[in-house]
VEXVO-816374 format. One line per field, with one value per residue (C-alpha): residue in one letter; x, y, z; residue number from 0. Coordinates in steps of 0.05 Angstrom, whole numbers. Layout:
BEGIN
r <- (A  ...)
px <- (X  ...)
py <- (Y  ...)
pz <- (Z  ...)
k <- (NUM  ...)
END
This chain:
BEGIN
r <- (M  G  S  R  R  G  W  R  L  G  I  S  L  C  L  G  V  G  M  A  A  W  L  M  S  R  W  I  G  G  L  D  A  E  H  K  R  F  Y  E  T  G  K  M  I  N  S  F  L  S  E  Y  A  G  A  L  K  K  A  H  A  D  G  D  L  A  A  L  A  S  L  Y  A  A  D  Y  A  S  P  G  R  G  Q  W  R  L  E  E  S  Q  G  I  E  D  I  G  V  L  E  L  I  S  Q  G  D  Q  D  F  D  T  A  D  L  M  S  E  L  D  L  Y  L  A  G  L  T  K  V  K  R  V  K  Y  K  I  D  L  M  D  I  E  R  T  V  P  G  Y  E  A  V  L  T  I  K  F  I  L  D  G  A  D  Q  Q  G  G  L  L  Q  D  R  Y  F  F  R  W  H  V  V  N  E  A  A  P  D  G  F  D  W  K  I  K  S  D  E  L  V  E  G  V  R  V  V  G  D  R  R  S  F  A  D  V  E  P  A  S  I  G  I  D  Y  E  H  E  R  D  P  H  L  D  P  S  Q  A  D  M  R  F  Q  M  M  Q  F  A  F  G  G  V  S  A  V  D  Y  D  A  D  D  R  P  D  L  F  F  A  D  G  T  R  S  R  L  Y  R  N  E  G  N  R  Q  F  K  D  V  T  E  A  A  G  L  D  G  I  G  Q  A  S  V  G  L  F  G  D  M  D  N  D  G  Y  E  D  L  I  I  V  R  Y  M  A  T  C  L  F  F  H  N  R  G  D  G  T  F  E  D  R  S  Q  E  M  G  F  H  F  V  A  P  N  V  S  A  T  L  L  D  Y  D  R  D  G  Y  L  D  L  Y  L  G  A  Y  G  N  A  F  E  Q  I  P  R  L  F  F  F  A  L  N  G  E  A  S  R  L  L  R  N  D  G  G  R  Q  F  V  D  V  T  E  R  R  G  T  G  D  T  G  W  T  L  P  V  A  A  G  D  Y  D  G  N  G  Y  P  D  L  I  S  A  N  D  F  G  R  K  N  L  Y  R  N  N  G  D  G  T  F  S  E  V  A  K  D  A  G  V  L  D  F  S  A  G  M  G  V  A  F  G  D  I  N  D  D  G  H  L  D  I  Y  T  A  N  V  N  S  N  Q  R  W  Y  G  E  Q  V  T  I  T  S  Y  L  R  N  V  V  A  T  R  W  A  L  L  D  L  G  E  Y  L  K  M  Y  D  L  I  G  S  D  W  V  E  L  G  K  I  V  G  E  G  H  S  L  F  Q  N  E  A  D  G  T  F  K  E  L  K  D  S  H  T  N  R  A  G  W  G  W  S  V  A  F  L  D  A  D  N  D  A  D  L  D  L  Y  A  A  N  G  W  I  S  N  D  P  T  S  D  L)
px <- (1223  1174  1209  1214  1147  1127  1171  1138  1071  1097  1124  1062  1012  1058  1049  977  963  1011  975  902  922  951  893  854  890  882  805  802  847  797  738  763  784  705  678  719  696  630  631  663  612  553  589  590  513  498  533  492  422  438  448  380  341  374  352  282  275  298  256  200  218  240  186  245  265  329  371  327  329  401  409  377  418  405  378  333  277  231  199  124  129  64  53  56  -14  -39  -103  -144  -128  -160  -167  -166  -209  -178  -122  -125  -71  -61  -23  25  12  32  -29  -18  38  62  141  158  215  244  187  138  181  189  115  101  157  116  51  81  109  56  15  53  45  103  167  201  244  271  315  336  361  393  350  380  434  443  508  504  480  528  590  631  640  611  534  490  419  387  322  320  275  248  222  187  148  112  41  -13  -57  -112  -65  -60  5  30  84  115  143  163  209  237  279  336  382  439  502  576  573  649  670  721  762  701  635  575  521  455  390  379  308  264  209  162  166  115  95  37  24  -4  -49  -81  -93  -47  9  12  82  125  197  222  287  318  345  286  257  320  350  427  444  489  507  577  605  635  704  724  697  736  787  837  845  826  843  767  765  699  698  627  608  633  572  516  503  452  382  330  271  212  184  143  202  180  103  75  41  91  141  211  273  332  390  438  508  573  604  553  483  426  366  317  251  192  179  115  98  145  207  253  313  369  369  425  469  411  381  444  460  517  576  540  583  585  509  472  403  358  299  254  205  178  225  201  131  137  102  159  201  271  328  368  429  449  526  569  627  613  564  499  478  415  387  330  280  280  213  240  271  333  362  401  459  445  472  519  461  411  460  493  561  582  616  578  568  500  466  391  336  263  218  169  138  149  131  71  94  81  152  187  238  299  323  390  403  481  529  592  655  683  755  762  724  674  618  646  583  549  477  483  534  536  596  570  559  491  437  412  337  341  288  270  271  216  250  318  366  366  379  401  359  380  402  346  293  322  331  413  418  494  476  498  431  413  331  298  218  164  90  40  31  -16  -50  -35  -31  48  90  133  200  230  296  337  411  456  482  433  366  298  284  217  211  141  134  107  79  119  183  207  210  214  242  192  209  204  138  108  128  176  240  288  361  365  410  364  360  291  231  165  96  32  -42  -46  -119  -144  -162  -139  -75  -11  31  103  147  219  266  330  391  357  411  393  425  494  516  584  605  624  695  672  671  662  732  758  700  732  806  793  760  810  872  836  815  746  712  722  698  629  609  560  529  515  483  438  419  403  361  324  322  338  383  347  395  358  307  360  383  303  298  358  346  273  284  234  173  102  74  0  -19  -66  -91  -74  6  26  35  26  72  33  78  36  38  85  129  185  217  247  322  376  323  359  297  219  159  85  45  -23  9  -55  -104  -150  -144  -107  -29  15  87  157  215  288  337  414  437  504  502  552  621  615  586  544  475  482)
py <- (608  574  505  522  542  479  434  465  452  385  370  404  363  301  319  336  268  235  268  253  183  174  208  168  103  131  138  72  42  73  46  -21  -11  15  -40  -93  -62  -61  -136  -163  -127  -159  -227  -207  -189  -256  -295  -252  -272  -344  -331  -293  -351  -403  -367  -356  -426  -443  -398  -425  -497  -473  -425  -378  -310  -292  -312  -273  -212  -223  -198  -132  -74  -41  14  -14  36  39  108  109  37  12  -66  -116  -152  -205  -185  -230  -199  -247  -320  -377  -433  -467  -419  -361  -298  -248  -184  -167  -92  -38  -14  46  95  83  87  14  -12  -80  -96  -85  -122  -188  -187  -184  -243  -276  -276  -289  -355  -381  -375  -426  -504  -522  -487  -523  -471  -403  -359  -287  -261  -188  -158  -93  -58  19  38  109  90  41  49  -15  -54  -12  -2  -16  -2  -65  -92  -159  -220  -257  -332  -378  -446  -482  -491  -451  -469  -498  -545  -505  -504  -435  -393  -327  -272  -208  -149  -116  -55  -62  -13  -57  -37  -76  -70  -95  -64  -57  -114  -157  -186  -174  -145  -126  -97  -26  -8  -46  -25  -63  -60  -106  -183  -229  -304  -354  -411  -473  -546  -565  -540  -536  -558  -600  -610  -677  -710  -715  -784  -811  -803  -822  -755  -756  -698  -644  -584  -578  -507  -498  -511  -472  -409  -427  -360  -401  -432  -387  -316  -283  -206  -209  -261  -252  -296  -362  -359  -350  -427  -481  -490  -554  -558  -602  -636  -699  -716  -794  -774  -819  -754  -750  -699  -713  -671  -643  -610  -565  -572  -538  -610  -664  -648  -700  -730  -764  -803  -802  -876  -857  -866  -804  -841  -814  -860  -829  -845  -792  -843  -887  -829  -806  -747  -759  -714  -647  -593  -518  -518  -460  -469  -534  -520  -566  -559  -586  -564  -610  -610  -685  -696  -703  -656  -639  -607  -544  -534  -468  -461  -399  -385  -452  -474  -493  -559  -591  -658  -688  -728  -799  -819  -880  -848  -830  -767  -757  -697  -644  -583  -577  -591  -548  -493  -484  -476  -406  -393  -340  -318  -351  -349  -349  -370  -374  -403  -364  -371  -291  -301  -349  -405  -461  -471  -458  -400  -385  -323  -327  -278  -258  -236  -209  -248  -245  -276  -212  -152  -128  -81  -7  29  9  26  31  -21  -35  -73  -145  -188  -184  -225  -268  -283  -360  -373  -446  -460  -519  -559  -569  -513  -444  -388  -322  -259  -215  -158  -163  -161  -109  -151  -146  -115  -116  -97  -155  -188  -241  -267  -261  -281  -279  -271  -223  -162  -122  -174  -169  -246  -242  -265  -196  -200  -171  -174  -153  -130  -144  -76  -34  -22  -65  -83  -95  -112  -101  -152  -111  -172  -167  -202  -142  -110  -50  -33  7  -4  73  89  27  52  -8  28  16  20  -31  -93  -138  -208  -238  -220  -257  -245  -268  -236  -226  -191  -241  -190  -219  -180  -196  -163  -162  -172  -151  -174  -140  -136  -84  -28  -16  -86  -51  -116  -88  -88  -163  -178  -175  -101  -42  -24  -78  -54  27  -2  -30  30  78  22  24  88  68  135  171  109  113  185  158  112  174  206  151  152  228  210  156  202  276  311  291  253  246  210  154  148  131  84  49  39  19  -57  -110  -79  -117  -76  -83  -81  -20  -46  3  -13  19  -8  27  -4  -22  2  -19  -94  -120  -151  -104  -138  -200  -191  -207  -234  -278  -314  -308  -344  -344  -403  -422  -449  -462  -476  -420  -399  -331  -330  -325  -308  -343  -306  -344  -312  -309  -252  -270  -253  -285  -314  -309  -370  -388  -369  -389)
pz <- (-321  -342  -341  -264  -256  -291  -247  -187  -207  -225  -151  -120  -159  -129  -64  -66  -97  -42  12  -14  -26  46  84  36  65  132  124  101  160  208  176  176  256  264  224  259  335  314  281  352  387  352  364  440  440  400  451  501  468  468  543  551  513  558  620  598  582  649  685  658  679  746  755  786  748  786  732  678  728  731  652  663  691  760  734  687  665  598  610  580  555  583  592  538  528  474  442  388  312  269  258  209  216  284  283  322  311  367  365  417  429  485  532  566  575  648  665  673  727  742  791  736  688  728  739  660  645  707  679  604  624  667  607  571  588  545  516  457  431  445  399  404  338  317  272  262  304  296  288  299  367  375  422  402  461  512  490  430  405  361  349  368  334  392  368  413  399  450  479  517  577  532  498  435  401  392  362  388  336  364  351  412  415  467  494  523  558  581  651  654  594  568  598  614  583  623  582  615  581  604  575  527  480  429  356  330  342  339  365  328  365  333  344  295  246  181  178  222  227  201  201  139  149  167  102  65  48  66  28  60  18  -6  -36  -101  -91  -152  -105  -51  -42  -1  -73  -124  -138  -130  -130  -102  -45  -30  -84  -36  -4  -65  -85  -72  -69  -80  -127  -125  -186  -204  -266  -268  -282  -222  -189  -133  -118  -123  -99  -137  -96  -133  -102  -110  -111  -126  -141  -119  -143  -96  -125  -80  -68  -32  47  62  36  -13  -48  -78  -152  -182  -210  -235  -274  -306  -267  -223  -221  -232  -194  -191  -194  -175  -200  -220  -268  -290  -351  -408  -465  -520  -503  -499  -426  -385  -342  -373  -327  -338  -290  -281  -263  -254  -292  -325  -386  -370  -378  -403  -391  -436  -400  -432  -403  -368  -311  -335  -368  -430  -428  -490  -468  -534  -584  -541  -551  -478  -502  -471  -406  -362  -286  -292  -222  -238  -285  -301  -359  -399  -466  -482  -558  -551  -592  -544  -520  -459  -472  -415  -382  -354  -295  -299  -244  -245  -257  -187  -210  -247  -220  -162  -169  -188  -159  -94  -110  -189  -214  -283  -301  -291  -350  -386  -366  -433  -469  -498  -547  -554  -626  -629  -568  -617  -591  -552  -595  -559  -573  -516  -562  -605  -544  -506  -436  -435  -364  -339  -264  -224  -228  -174  -178  -230  -241  -293  -302  -338  -290  -344  -368  -447  -447  -453  -393  -365  -329  -258  -241  -176  -174  -114  -134  -166  -188  -199  -276  -298  -369  -389  -456  -516  -545  -612  -583  -550  -480  -451  -382  -343  -270  -257  -289  -257  -187  -170  -186  -118  -107  -61  -60  -88  -69  -81  -137  -142  -174  -140  -135  -64  -69  -113  -156  -224  -224  -207  -150  -137  -79  -71  -18  -2  37  95  93  163  187  167  133  108  189  174  168  85  97  48  55  16  -42  -34  -34  -101  -127  -109  -128  -203  -203  -228  -199  -260  -300  -264  -291  -345  -289  -250  -304  -312  -245  -244  -310  -261  -202  -216  -165  -102  -79  -8  -43  -68  6  24  -39  -13  58  50  57  34  0  -25  -85  -106  -181  -191  -256  -297  -307  -239  -172  -101  -51  13  71  124  106  156  100  100  160  133  140  88  44  3  -39  -36  -57  -51  -34  -4  69  99  43  51  -13  2  -16  36  38  53  53  57  108  102  150  178  251  280  245  175  153  214  189  118)
k <- (0  1  2  3  4  5  6  7  8  9  10  11  12  13  14  15  16  17  18  19  20  21  22  23  24  25  26  27  28  29  30  31  32  33  34  35  36  37  38  39  40  41  42  43  44  45  46  47  48  49  50  51  52  53  54  55  56  57  58  59  60  61  62  63  64  65  66  67  68  69  70  71  72  73  74  75  76  77  78  79  80  81  82  83  84  85  86  87  88  89  90  91  92  93  94  95  96  97  98  99  100  101  102  103  104  105  106  107  108  109  110  111  112  113  114  115  116  117  118  119  120  121  122  123  124  125  126  127  128  129  130  131  132  133  134  135  136  137  138  139  140  141  142  143  144  145  146  147  148  149  150  151  152  153  154  155  156  157  158  159  160  161  162  163  164  165  166  167  168  169  170  171  172  173  174  175  176  177  178  179  180  181  182  183  184  185  186  187  188  189  190  191  192  193  194  195  196  197  198  199  200  201  202  203  204  205  206  207  208  209  210  211  212  213  214  215  216  217  218  219  220  221  222  223  224  225  226  227  228  229  230  231  232  233  234  235  236  237  238  239  240  241  242  243  244  245  246  247  248  249  250  251  252  253  254  255  256  257  258  259  260  261  262  263  264  265  266  267  268  269  270  271  272  273  274  275  276  277  278  279  280  281  282  283  284  285  286  287  288  289  290  291  292  293  294  295  296  297  298  299  300  301  302  303  304  305  306  307  308  309  310  311  312  313  314  315  316  317  318  319  320  321  322  323  324  325  326  327  328  329  330  331  332  333  334  335  336  337  338  339  340  341  342  343  344  345  346  347  348  349  350  351  352  353  354  355  356  357  358  359  360  361  362  363  364  365  366  367  368  369  370  371  372  373  374  375  376  377  378  379  380  381  382  383  384  385  386  387  388  389  390  391  392  393  394  395  396  397  398  399  400  401  402  403  404  405  406  407  408  409  410  411  412  413  414  415  416  417  418  419  420  421  422  423  424  425  426  427  428  429  430  431  432  433  434  435  436  437  438  439  440  441  442  443  444  445  446  447  448  449  450  451  452  453  454  455  456  457  458  459  460  461  462  463  464  465  466  467  468  469  470  471  472  473  474  475  476  477  478  479  480  481  482  483  484  485  486  487  488  489  490  491  492  493  494  495  496  497  498  499  500  501  502  503  504  505  506  507  508  509  510  511  512  513  514  515  516  517  518  519  520  521  522  523  524  525  526  527  528  529  530  531  532  533  534  535  536  537  538  539  540  541  542  543  544  545  546  547  548  549  550  551  552  553  554  555  556  557  558  559  560  561  562  563  564  565  566  567  568  569  570  571  572  573  574  575  576  577  578  579  580  581  582  583  584  585  586  587  588  589  590  591  592  593)
END
């Protein structure tokens, strides 16, 4: 009797598990289909945006709005939208800043719209560039192939009637419909509303486009062939997009900034020859043949007055090149202690122990050939980031375990700065699949993780972090850039469904209970709060001078798309720090915006 009962129970369990697996596979398949439709809709709308940009530029050149009018639905209407007007907001010397605002709350129809567009274009004497781009696509209000609600970033470069150069940067929310769906392609704008926007006008530009070839730079980025999923067995294929960058440094001490390009195949060093000309000196400098490079980090590691070079590489040993002071470099990687292989993707220099020598903090990701992040917002199965102490310029010693900085959370960016003013540099890191880490330097050679207590905790997909004093109060503030969750990046071909498949296939769910408990320790049972923290996008935190930070939610810095990297700089020499965010949001074919 007992054996029969056990046999029946076993059969029932097998059937139950099989049914659950079948239902899970059906659910995942449904997600795949939904995401594919969503992705294809995004591609079609991007083509429509290109058409609209061309029509706007042509309408200005021809003085004819007919083609532009044809891109609006016959029943276009925007109740309560009011007219959009530019009003002066602020100015910097000879540069004016105007804010686009909505005046009034009257209903808007096609005739009102055409009149508004006509006035807008009439105020321009020259239109150099027009571009529209999807900033946000509301998947809950999107019927793939038929209609969508999306936030559009509008960019226009040109000149006004007074001859001043202008740049328009606006965000609009559009409701678009495909009037020929499902078989045709005829997208129209059904309604629109203003989100925010500014116009900058001046007699000069702070920056001007320069053709690289005209100044001697013939560099073209090449991907790391080791991270090509067609040639390598990669568990986590998103890593193929993650590398490359540029460093500016005066490596030869001639008071002219030189340029180093980190590359997947052949990194390049360009010497500044003066008169806006550069020369490729890679081979002559002894730096030829450096591949798999994700970061080129310069710093004087032995205090001889010349900038040495550290090459950070993914799943390969880091490299150390000593600057001889004669324009050439010598490979001292082994004697400096760079003998370990790790998924290093970022680095920063800091003298954490104040011994007069720059130390090195390496941000480590996960091994894409062996694993993927186990938890979407709190993955801790990456490899440990490393703190390396500079031993008098002779070698680097791994002191990670003793100093409390060995986070395993799939780290991308890292930055150093003394935010609490105790004279010792602190560290901040952002994880691609987890929380931010703020490491306070205790001044005794150790660090304490204080992100929650300091008020900078979030679980968004972190891509960029930077320290900078934005209000000149002598205290470093923090900017963090994330993949804005509202962009639904997992609607791309590399979808969350592949991530879920891996979770199911490897039965990781039970292994993650410890991580869930750690999340509980941080946020308690308020999972709604977790959702809010994940979805807030980018954040600017003001230092309150008491060890805590306050998020400046009205700073207009939260809309930066897929913020891969960020930096503070004084772009206009007005003694106030500006903020630059480099984006990598994939809005069309998977590689077109990279």
